[in-house]
N, C-alpha and C positions, 0 to 999 in steps of 0.2 A: 491550481492543478499543474502548473509548470513544475513545481517541486516533485510531485508524484511521477511525472514523466521523466524527469532527470534521475530520480531514484531507481526507476525501472531499468534504466540503461547502465546503472552502476554495477561493476563486476569486480569484486575483490574477495580474496579468500577469507577475510575476517568479517565480512558483511553478508547477512542472509539476502537471498534474492527476492525482490518484490515481484510477485506474480500478477497482481492486479489490485483493484480497489472497488468499493461499493459505497454509494451514497444513498441514503434513505431518509425521506422526510415524513415525520409523523406529527401532524398538527403544526406547531411552531418549533418543534425540535428537529435538529438535523443530526443524523447518525453517520459517522464515517468509519469505515472498516478497511484495513489493509490486509491483503492476502499475501503471506510470506512463505518462503520455503521452509519446510519442516526440518528442524535440526535434531539429530539423534545422537 
């Protein structure tokens, strides 16, 4: 989780902004999702 916290603080014009994340456990499977800034 330290990497996600560091990425959320990163601010550079060539990198999309990390807005958040989600962890979900279904049985024995772990799903990880990153929420990033939309690029148009």
